[in-house]
N, C-alpha and C positions, 0 to 999 in steps of 0.2 A: 838809207833810211835811218833816222835817229833811233837810239835804243830807248826803251820805255822805262819809266820808274819801277814798274813791277818786275820787269825782266832783270833790272839791275839790283834788285833787292831780294825778292822771295826765293828764287832758285839759288842765289848765292848764300843766303842765310841757311836754307835747307841743306845744301851740300856741306857747308861748314859744320853744322850740327850733326848731321849723319856721320861725317868723318870723325868728329869728336867722339861720338858714341862708339864708333869702331875702335878708336884709340883706348877707350875705357875697357872694351872687350879684351883687347890685347893686354892691358894692364892686369886684368883678372886672370888671364891665362898665364901671364908671367909670374904673378904671385903664387898661383897654384903650383907651377913648376918649381919655383924657388922655395916653396913651403913657408909662406908668410901670409898673414891676413892682409888682403888688399886694402882694407879699410884704414890701415895706418897711413895710407897715402892721402886720405881726405884732408889732413891737416898739413901736408907737405908745403914747404916754402923754399924759395931760393935765397931769400934774405929775411932777417928777423922782422923787418918792418913792412914786408909785403903781405898781401892777402893770401890766405891758404888756397890750396887746390879747389876745395868746395866752393869758395867764393868766385874763383875764376869760371867755374861751370855756371854758377848762378848768374853772374854778370853777363856772360856770353849769351845765355838764354834770354835774360831780361832785355839786353840791348836789341836782340833780333825781334822779339815779340813786341816790344814797345815801339820800335821804329815802324814796324808794319802797322801797328795800331794807330800811332800818331799820324802817319802819312795817310792812312785809310779812313781816319775819323771813326775808329772802332774802339771798343773796350777790350783791353788786353786782360787775359786771365791773371789773377793774382796768386802767387805762390808764397808759402809760409817762410821760406828761407831757413828751413830747419833740417836740411838733409845732413845726415851723419854717416851714411854708407854709400858705397858705389852703386848699389841697387837703387837707392833713392835718387842719386844724381842721374843715373841713366833714365829713371822714370821722369825726372824733370826735363831732360832733353826730349824725351818722347812726347810729353805733354806740350812742350813748346812747338815741336814739329807738327803735332796734331792741330794746334792753333794756326800755325802758318799755312797749313793746307786748306783752312777755311777762309782765308783772306782772299777776296776776289781781286783779280788784277785790275779790274775797272775802278776799284776803290782807291788804288794807289796811282794809277796812270793819270797824268794831268796835274799832279801835285807839285810840279817843279817850283812854282811860285807861291805855294801855300805857306803861310807863316806857321812854323812849328816852334812852340815854346816848351822847354823841357828843363828839369832840374839839373844843376851842375854842382857836384859836391854834396856834402852832408848838411850844409848850413841853410838850405832853403833858397839859395841863389838860383835864378833861372837865366836862361839864355834863349833868344829867339833867332832862328835862321830860316831862310827860305828852304822849301822842301828838297830841292836838288842839292843845295849846299849841305843841308843837314844829312842827307843820305851819303853823299860823297866824302864829307869831311868830318862827320861825327859818328854816325851809326855804323857804317861799314868798317871804318878803322877800329872802332870800339869792339865790334864782334871779332874781327881778325886778331886784335891785340890779346883778348882774353882766351881765345881758342889757341893761339900760338903759345901763350904763357902756360896753359894747361898741358899742351904737348911737351913744352920744355921741362916742366916739372916731372912728367912721366919719364922722359928720356933721362933726366938727371938721376932718377931713382932706378935706372937700369932696365926700363921697359924697352924691348927691342922694337923700336919704331923708326921709320925712315920718312923721308920727304914724301914718298909715294903714299904712305898711310895718311898723311896730312892732306894731300891733294886728291887722292882717289878713294880713300877709306876702304870700305868692304868690297869695292870693285877691283881691288888689287888682284892681279892674276896670281894664281898659286905657283 
């Protein structure tokens, strides 16, 4: 039996974002144990020309909610992109998860051939792809990229995270 568009998207986005929130929880605990303000990590970067940690969270959330909305023909919630604290970033993840929970599988299933037009870059350029290609080759890789980058930024800054935190999140056995 073929896999559905909804099963290839909604649970994947949900798991990634829940696990990302778990990584933020671990960063808060690490900062408390090491006695520093976790919010200094909001602007962390691996290179001077890369987007900071907060942007990685924003883009991961936006990529997931916009993919679900575009595929499902729904309006995605709009967020202000003004988070400056870990608490605000965790709230953004939670609001994205709340939205994903409302997306009916039936709205996404059958969209393999639907034309999806979306912005690429900051100059107003757009691209159009068929739904299945958009999901496989744009949306999923985009979410994975930004969640992985956020994970790498936390690891780089000494947060005790491992692959199992990325893959299993809060379901990691104690």
